[in-house]
C-alpha positions in Angstrom: 0.0 0.0 0.0 1.6 3.3 -1.0 2.6 5.7 1.7 0.6 8.9 2.0 2.7 12.0 1.5 2.0 15.1 3.7 0.9 18.1 1.7 2.8 21.4 2.5 -0.6 23.1 3.2 -1.5 20.3 5.6 1.8 20.6 7.4 1.3 24.3 7.8 -2.1 23.7 9.3 -0.7 21.2 11.7 2.0 23.7 12.8 -0.6 26.4 13.4 -2.8 23.9 15.2 0.0 22.8 17.5 0.9 26.4 18.2 -2.6 27.3 19.0 -2.9 24.3 21.4 0.4 25.4 23.2 -0.9 29.0 23.4 -4.2 27.8 24.8 -2.5 25.6 27.3 -0.3 28.4 28.5 -3.3 30.7 28.9 -5.1 27.9 30.8 -2.0 27.5 33.0 -2.1 31.2 33.8 -5.8 31.0 34.6 -5.2 28.1 37.1 -2.1 29.5 38.8 -2.4 29.4 42.6 -0.7 31.1 45.4 2.0 28.9 47.0 1.0 27.3 50.3 3.7 29.0 52.4 2.4 32.4 51.3 -1.1 31.5 52.3 0.2 30.4 55.7 2.0 33.7 56.2 -1.1 35.8 55.3 -3.2 35.0 58.4 -0.4 36.0 60.9 0.3 39.2 58.9 -3.4 40.1 58.8 -3.6 39.6 62.6 -0.5 41.7 63.2 -2.0 44.4 60.9 -5.3 44.4 62.8 -3.5 44.4 66.1 -1.5 47.5 65.0 -4.6 49.3 63.8 -6.5 48.6 67.0 -3.6 49.9 69.0 -3.1 53.0 66.9 -6.8 53.9 67.0 -7.0 53.3 70.8 -9.3 50.3 70.6 -6.6 48.2 72.3 -4.9 50.3 75.1 -1.2 49.8 75.8 -2.0 48.8 79.4 -3.8 45.7 77.9 -1.1 44.9 75.3 1.4 47.0 73.4 1.3 47.5 69.7 3.6 45.3 67.5 5.6 48.4 66.4 6.3 49.3 70.1 7.2 45.7 70.9 9.6 45.6 67.9 11.2 48.9 69.0 11.7 47.7 72.5 13.1 44.4 71.3 15.7 46.1 69.2 16.6 48.5 72.0 17.1 45.6 74.4 19.3 43.7 71.9 21.4 46.8 71.1 22.0 47.5 74.7 23.0 43.9 75.5 20.4 43.7 78.3 18.4 40.9 76.5 21.5 38.8 75.8 22.6 39.0 79.5 19.3 37.8 80.8 18.9 35.2 78.1 22.3 33.7 79.0 21.4 33.4 82.7 18.1 31.7 81.8 19.8 29.2 79.4 22.3 28.3 82.1 19.6 27.5 84.6 17.4 25.6 82.2 20.1 23.5 80.6 21.8 22.7 83.9 18.6 21.6 85.6 17.5 19.7 82.4 20.9 17.8 82.2 20.9 16.8 85.8 17.2 15.8 85.8 17.6 13.7 82.6 20.7 12.0 84.0 18.9 11.0 87.2 15.9 9.8 85.2 18.1 7.7 82.9 20.0 6.1 85.7 16.8 5.3 87.7 15.1 3.9 84.6 18.0 1.6 83.8 18.1 0.3 87.4 14.4 -0.4 87.6 13.9 -1.4 83.9 16.8 -3.9 83.7 16.4 -5.5 87.2 13.4 -6.8 89.0 15.1 -6.2 92.3 15.9 -2.6 91.3 12.2 -2.1 90.4 11.1 -3.3 93.8 13.5 -1.1 95.6 13.4 2.1 93.6 10.2 2.3 91.6 7.9 2.9 94.6 9.9 6.0 95.9 10.1 7.3 92.3 6.3 7.0 91.9 5.7 8.7 95.2 7.9 11.6 94.4 6.4 11.9 90.9 2.9 12.6 92.4 4.2 15.5 94.5 3.8 18.8 92.5 7.2 20.6 92.1 5.7 23.9 93.2 4.7 22.3 96.5 8.4 21.7 97.3 9.2 25.4 97.1 8.8 26.2 100.8 10.8 23.1 101.8 13.6 23.8 99.4 13.8 27.4 100.5 14.1 26.2 104.1 16.8 23.6 103.2 18.8 25.5 100.6 17.9 29.1 100.9 16.8 31.3 98.0 19.9 31.0 95.9 20.7 29.4 92.6 20.8 25.9 94.0 17.0 26.0 94.9 16.1 27.2 91.4 18.1 24.5 89.7 16.8 21.8 92.1 13.2 22.8 91.3 13.9 22.4 87.5 15.6 19.0 88.3 12.5 17.7 90.1 10.3 18.6 87.2 12.4 17.1 84.4 13.4 13.8 86.0 10.2 11.9 85.9 9.1 12.2 82.2 12.4 10.6 81.2 12.2 8.0 83.9 8.7 6.9 83.0 9.1 6.8 79.3 12.5 5.1 79.3 11.3 2.5 81.9 8.3 1.8 79.6 10.5 1.5 76.6 12.8 -1.0 78.2 10.0 -3.2 79.5 8.1 -3.1 76.2 10.9 -4.4 74.0 9.5 -6.9 71.4 9.9 -10.4 73.0 10.8 -11.8 69.5 13.9 -9.6 69.6 14.9 -11.0 73.0 14.3 -14.6 71.8 16.3 -14.0 68.6 19.2 -12.5 70.7 19.1 -15.6 73.0 19.1 -17.9 70.0 22.2 -16.1 68.7 23.9 -16.7 72.0 24.3 -13.0 73.1 25.3 -12.5 76.7 23.3 -10.3 79.0 25.6 -7.3 78.5 25.4 -7.7 74.7 21.7 -8.1 74.9 21.4 -4.8 76.8 23.8 -3.0 74.6 22.7 -4.2 71.1 18.9 -4.9 71.6 17.4 -3.3 74.7 19.0 0.1 74.7 18.5 0.8 70.9 15.0 -0.5 71.1 14.1 1.9 74.0 15.6 5.0 72.4 12.3 6.2 70.8 10.7 6.2 74.3 13.7 8.1 75.7 13.4 10.8 73.1 9.7 11.2 73.9 10.5 11.7 77.6 13.3 14.1 76.7 11.0 16.3 74.8 8.5 16.3 77.6 11.2 17.2 80.1 12.3 20.0 77.9 8.8 21.6 78.0 8.6 21.2 81.8 12.1 22.8 82.2 10.8 26.0 80.5 7.6 25.9 82.7 9.7 25.5 85.8 12.1 28.3 84.7 9.3 30.8 84.4 8.4 30.2 88.1 11.8 29.9 89.6 13.1 33.1 88.0 10.5 35.0 90.0 12.0 33.8 93.4 14.5 36.5 94.5 16.3 36.8 91.2 18.1 39.8 89.6 18.6 38.3 86.2 16.9 36.0 83.7 13.9 36.2 81.3 11.5 35.4 84.1 12.9 38.3 86.1 12.4 40.6 83.2 8.8 39.5 82.9 8.2 39.9 86.7 9.8 43.4 86.7 7.8 44.4 83.6 4.6 43.3 85.3 5.3 45.7 88.2 5.8 48.6 85.8 2.9 47.5 83.5 5.4 47.1 80.5 3.3 44.8 78.4 5.8 45.1 75.5 8.6 43.6 77.6 6.2 40.8 78.8 5.3 39.9 75.2 9.0 39.8 74.3 9.7 37.4 77.2 6.9 35.1 76.0 8.2 35.2 72.5 11.7 34.3 73.7 10.4 31.3 75.7 8.5 30.0 72.7 11.3 30.5 70.2 13.9 29.0 72.4 11.7 26.0 73.2 11.1 25.5 69.5 14.8 25.7 68.6 15.9 23.3 71.3 13.0 20.9 70.4 14.3 21.1 66.8 17.8 20.1 68.0 16.4 17.1 69.9 14.4 16.0 66.9 17.5 16.3 64.7 19.4 14.1 67.2 16.4 11.7 67.2 16.5 11.5 63.4 20.2 10.5 63.4 20.0 8.2 66.4 17.0 6.3 64.9 18.2 6.2 61.3 18.6 2.4 61.6 14.8 1.9 62.0 13.2 0.6 58.8 9.9 2.4 59.6 11.6 5.7 60.5 10.2 8.4 58.3 12.9 10.2 56.3 12.5 13.4 54.3 
């Protein structure tokens, strides 16, 4: 059967037709263009800030209730430039991280003792559960009588709040290891020390990180309170002093610092968790 040749006129029609389709498709693409999701997410906070500023400038929202965003921004810049904010921030970070590190260390040691040994559980778990049910703030009068109102009392209160989330979660993680893993380790002839090091501790890491993140949040909550007990420096001291002088702009700055620092440190912990649990087949990777 002879092949059909393409007439030059038909070829020109096809070229024009294709060009028209491309042009129509491009116009259709322009019609269906959408605003990126991250811009939409930014719009609502920006609108709220704008309404907040307008309400403050028109007097609908008095400064004694809450300062305007422009005033808060100016105060924040002045505190950064003078070094006042950095000095108070450094003091708060020292207190929070010291109390968190001590509390996490105590919680890990106690969880290993009770989680890896039935005798250790009988001896230590009951006192830990009793202490856990005592609110940290209820210990303030006793700690002040014992240790005074210095830095030791402030750090000790943070320690009491951050110990138990790590203890409970790590203990649960150790005791809830998959029995099939224990059976497989025994089949392979692993010693008790090798079983703990290669199976139990890696398997309980997810629970440990959950407890660590809870302890982090509690450390910031405790810090807000302890920095109002006879302190002369710290973010909590700034907020308390601003309350006495009705400086709502400084109070909002302190709240923003607490939230941003908590988010940053939580992000650091999540990064450590991502690398520490990279061996897990079900671990979600970006």
